[in-house]
Steps between C-alpha positions, in 0.01 A plus 500: 500500500639836398461801724465793261430871541136540606480156664307489827732362767545486873817650641675490835514841662851576630601137558189419709347155469164653401426554131294796372315548171698687238566535127830477312587840352855442367744215447874570493666226297846656487620284788685193376371284785126570523244771422409764757137608534333831579148478638215721614311383806121521516525806730716686243838452668778377271813288531792450262780247461310199631626150434274221377480345848316806638221464242242233430208489254164609643218248524322664205817476289542133589137419419529674164826320420353159590181565305704591188705183535190285551339634183816455293558146631144364456551385139825325594347330802201375296730342238697308762211344689 
């Protein structure tokens, strides 16, 4: 699953264990090791330079991703039954 600009995600706030709803606003891919994300929290606050392990897809993003995969796999599954 790709996390692109505009993707609804949940992000840790300042290294807490709690995740808060947010949206990816920028992805810095200039790092050789891994991309760094900028996000906007639901309350309007922003954060920059976040690693992938501070971000996870939101439930709505996961549901959408799984629904897309289910639809695209149905013809393949039917042929192999």
